[in-house]
N, C-alpha and C positions, 0 to 999 in steps of 0.2 A: 435844940439840936439833938438828933438821934445818935446814940452811942455807936461808934464804928464796930464794936463787937456784935451788936445786935444786927447791923447790916450784914456783916460777914457771916454770922450764923445763919441768917435767913437765906443768904446767897448760897451757902454751902448745902443747906437742906434742899433748896430748889434744884440745885445742880445734881445732887445725889438722886433726887426723884426723877429728873429728866433722864439721867443715865440709866436708871432701872427701867424706865418706860421704853427704852430702845430694845430691850430683850424680854420684857415681862408685861403682859396685859395689865392695864390699870386695876381691874377687879382682883387680880392675884397679888398685887403689891400690898405689903403690910407696913404699918408704921415702924415696926422693928427693923424691917429691911432698909427702910429709908434712914433710920438712925444709924444702923451699922455702916451703910454706904457713906453717910455724912460724918461719921465719927462723932456723934452727939448722943446724949442720953435721951431716953423717952421724955423725961421731965423737961429737958431743954426743948425738944420738939413741941411739946404741949404749951410751952411758954409763948410760942410763936404761931402755932396753928392748932385749930380745934381737932382736926383729923385729916386724913388724906384728901377728903373732898374739899376741905377748906384750902389746903395746899394747891390742889388742882384749880380751884376757883380763883385763887389769887393770881396764878400764872395765866389763866384764861383772861381774866380782867386786864392784866398788864398788857397782853398782846392785842386784846380787843381795843384798848385805848390807843395804843400805838397805831393800829390800822385805821381807826376812826380819824385820828389826827391827820394822817397822810391822805386819806380819802377826802376828808372835808376840805383840806387845803387845796387839793387839785380841783375839786368841784367848784369851790368858791372862785378860784382863779378863772375857770372856764365861764361860769355864769357872769362874772364881772368883766369878762372879756379882757382879762389881763394876760391871758394866754389863749392860744387856739389849738392847743395840743392836749389830748387826754393824758398822754405819757404814762400808760400802764407800767412801762419799764422803769420809770422813776420811782414809783411805789415799790416795785419789785426789788430794785437795787437797794433801797433802804432796808427792806426786810431781809436781804441776804446776810446782814450782820447778825441775824438771829436764826439763821437757817436750821441749825441742828434742833433747837428747841421747837421751832415752828413745825418742822416735819413730824416731830413726835406728837405735838399737841393737836395738829390738824387731823390726826388719825384717831383721836379719842372722841367718842360720841356719847357722853353721859348727859342725862336730862339736866338742862339748865347750866351745863358746864361744857358746852360744845363750841369751840373756837370757830370752826368752819361755819356753823349756823349763825354765830354772831357777826362774822364777816359778811355772810350773805344778806343778813338783815340791814347792815350798814350800807352795803352797796345798793340794795333795793331802794332804800330811802334816798340815796344820792342820785340814782338814775331817775327817780321820780322828779327831783328838783331840776336835773339837767333836761329831762324830756319836756317839762313845762316851758323851759326857756327855748329849746331848739325844735320842739315838735317832732318827735319820732313818728314812725309810720303809724298813721291813725287807723289803718285797716285792721290792725291786731289789737286785742285788749291791752290796756296800759300795763296791767300786772304781768302779763305774759312778756311784754317787751322789756320791762325792767328786769324780770327774772332771766331772760335771755342775755341781756347785756351783762348782768352780774355773773352769769355762768361763764361767759367769755373771759371776763377779767379774772375771775377766780381760777379758771383753768390755766391761764397763762401764769399767774402768780404761783400756783402750786407746782406747775411744771418747772418753772425757773428755780424754785426752792429745791426741787429734787435733782435738777439737771444743770443748773447754772443759767446765766443770762444768755439770751439769743435775740439779736436784733431782728432776724427773720421771723421768729415766732411772735415777737412784740408787734412787728409791722403787720403781720397777718391778723392778729387779734384786733388791732385798731382799724384795719380795713373792714373787718367783719362788722364792727360796731358802726363805722361810718355808713355801711350799706343799709343799716336799719333806718337811717335818715334819708332813704330814697336815693342814695348816691349823690345827692346834691351837696357839694362841698361848701356851698354858701350857707347851708342851714345847720351845719355841724362843724365844730372846730377842725381845721385842716391840720394834718400832721406834718406839713412841710414848714 
């Protein structure tokens, strides 16, 4: 069992880092600033993280895994016909609990530490699975279609994280995705 002090220290360091990222670009943040904000020593920081890149990497991994879990769960339910609703809004609602951290992290685009890029990759793979099952518009290249679907989902999720949930925006997003399936509601899960 992990010591509660370790969990608390890592949580405090991550929170301090996220707080700094609200006002300071990632490249300009130093380990000293994180330590000062978290009220920990440099040696304590280095007991938990190699450097600020490792810290960012752990946060990106944490929220990538959360998104993958939510995305995979919805896609599997659709493919197995347990549900006939994409429910972009259900994914977005769960992410609202992490709104502050996600808004900060989605704005950082470091090589191999890009949360948005990870989410795009996850969605692209998901849409390829769903498209194989439901046969999206075959007139366009498959990669283009999955990228378009991913962009619609990500646009709604990012918008909802910045502005709050909106049934109208979620409905429009799902309507746009259904239109990719030729408007035939029998070939793609209905949102009703």
